[in-house]
C-alpha positions in Angstrom: -26.9 143.7 -160.6 -24.3 145.6 -159.3 -23.7 149.0 -157.3 -21.1 151.2 -157.5 -20.1 152.2 -153.7 -21.4 155.3 -152.8 -17.6 156.2 -150.3 -15.4 155.5 -153.4 -12.7 158.3 -152.2 -11.0 157.9 -156.2 -14.2 158.6 -157.9 -13.1 161.8 -159.8 -9.0 160.4 -159.4 -6.8 159.1 -162.4 -5.8 155.8 -163.0 -2.1 155.3 -163.8 -0.7 152.1 -165.8 2.4 150.5 -163.9 4.6 152.9 -166.9 2.8 155.6 -166.2 3.3 155.6 -162.5 6.9 155.3 -162.8 7.7 158.2 -165.5 5.7 160.6 -162.3 7.6 159.0 -159.2 10.4 159.7 -162.2 11.6 155.6 -161.7 12.6 152.7 -163.6 9.2 150.6 -164.3 11.2 147.8 -162.8 11.9 149.3 -160.2 8.1 149.1 -159.9 7.4 146.0 -159.9 9.9 145.5 -157.1 8.0 148.0 -154.8 5.5 146.1 -155.9 7.0 142.5 -155.2 8.4 143.4 -151.7 5.8 145.8 -151.0 7.0 148.9 -150.5 6.4 151.1 -153.2 3.0 152.8 -153.2 -0.4 151.0 -153.2 -1.3 148.8 -156.6 -4.3 146.5 -157.5 -5.7 144.9 -160.5 -7.7 145.3 -163.3 -8.4 141.9 -164.7 -4.8 141.0 -165.2 -3.3 144.7 -165.8 -1.7 146.5 -162.8 -2.8 150.0 -161.4 -2.1 152.7 -159.3 -4.1 155.9 -158.4 -2.2 159.3 -159.1 -3.6 160.6 -155.7 -1.7 157.4 -153.6 1.4 157.9 -156.0 1.4 162.1 -154.5 0.6 160.4 -150.9 3.8 157.9 -151.2 6.4 160.1 -152.9 5.5 162.9 -149.9 5.6 160.7 -147.2 9.4 159.3 -148.3 10.8 162.7 -147.9 9.5 163.1 -144.3 11.3 159.6 -143.2 14.1 159.3 -141.0 17.5 158.4 -142.9 18.6 155.0 -141.2 21.1 155.3 -139.0 24.0 153.7 -140.1 26.1 151.0 -137.8 29.2 153.0 -136.3 32.8 151.4 -136.2 
């Protein structure tokens, strides 16, 4: 018998597909796949063969992107 952990902070969160996550972030699904491949995107996980995202993780990741400083381009 398995038991659920009591410290699951996603207990009341919504699990989204890659298509739903892309729609929430307003980016193409291909961008979500690329971010997943490079490790630059929001946290994702697999449920069997299916990639999923927690809605709150997407919202937090999106807000963090607005706080990142722009990279400084080298002067020529």
